[in-house]
C-alpha positions in Angstrom: 96.2 67.0 63.5 94.0 68.3 60.7 92.6 71.7 61.1 90.4 73.8 58.8 92.2 76.8 57.2 90.5 80.1 56.8 88.3 78.9 53.9 87.4 75.7 55.7 89.3 73.4 53.3 90.7 70.3 55.1 92.3 69.1 51.8 94.4 72.2 51.5 95.6 71.7 55.1 96.6 68.1 54.3 98.4 69.1 51.1 100.4 71.7 53.1 101.3 69.1 55.7 102.4 66.6 53.0 104.5 69.2 51.3 106.2 70.1 54.5 106.7 66.4 55.3 108.2 65.7 51.9 110.7 68.6 52.0 111.8 67.7 55.5 112.3 64.1 54.5 114.4 65.0 51.5 116.5 67.4 53.6 117.2 64.6 56.1 118.1 62.2 53.4 120.5 64.7 51.9 122.2 65.2 55.3 122.4 61.4 55.8 124.0 60.9 52.4 126.7 63.4 53.3 127.4 61.7 56.6 127.6 58.2 55.0 130.1 59.3 52.3 132.3 60.8 54.9 132.3 57.6 56.9 133.8 55.6 54.0 137.1 53.9 54.7 140.2 55.9 53.6 142.4 54.9 50.7 145.5 52.9 51.6 148.5 53.8 49.6 151.1 51.1 48.9 154.6 52.0 47.9 156.5 49.0 49.4 155.2 45.6 50.7 152.0 44.8 52.6 152.0 41.4 54.3 149.0 39.3 55.5 146.1 41.4 56.5 142.9 43.2 55.4 142.7 46.6 53.8 139.4 48.1 54.6 138.7 50.4 51.6 140.6 51.0 48.4 144.3 50.1 47.8 146.1 52.7 45.7 149.5 52.3 44.1 150.6 55.8 43.2 152.2 56.6 39.8 155.7 55.2 39.5 155.5 53.2 42.7 155.9 49.5 43.3 153.7 47.6 45.6 154.0 43.9 46.7 151.3 42.0 48.4 152.9 39.2 50.4 151.0 36.3 51.9 147.2 36.6 52.1 146.0 40.2 51.7 142.3 41.0 51.4 141.2 44.3 49.9 137.5 45.2 50.6 137.4 48.0 48.1 138.9 48.7 44.7 142.6 48.4 43.6 144.0 51.4 41.6 147.4 51.2 40.0 148.8 54.5 38.8 150.6 55.2 35.5 154.0 53.5 35.5 153.3 51.7 38.8 153.6 48.0 39.4 151.6 45.5 41.4 152.8 42.0 40.7 150.0 39.5 40.9 149.5 35.8 41.3 146.2 33.9 40.9 143.6 35.6 43.0 140.2 34.5 44.3 137.4 37.1 44.1 134.7 37.0 46.8 132.1 38.7 44.8 
């Protein structure tokens, strides 16, 4: 694995290997980060009523819309309510 370079320095060869290893690892992590963010659950828009169920990801009530959550609805992500939109609420229980 280690070989002497032209001037016989094993340390220089190890440093070169470590630099190559570090840059390859960083590139792989960058690619992985891109894949993970793409795999995120899509936003679920709500403009009417959603009854009993689980929303995997974020719940989005667009500007000016009205959304009603009936029964037991679990949102695994965030809830975003646009300007002039409504989302009536009753007491909720957070699982965090």
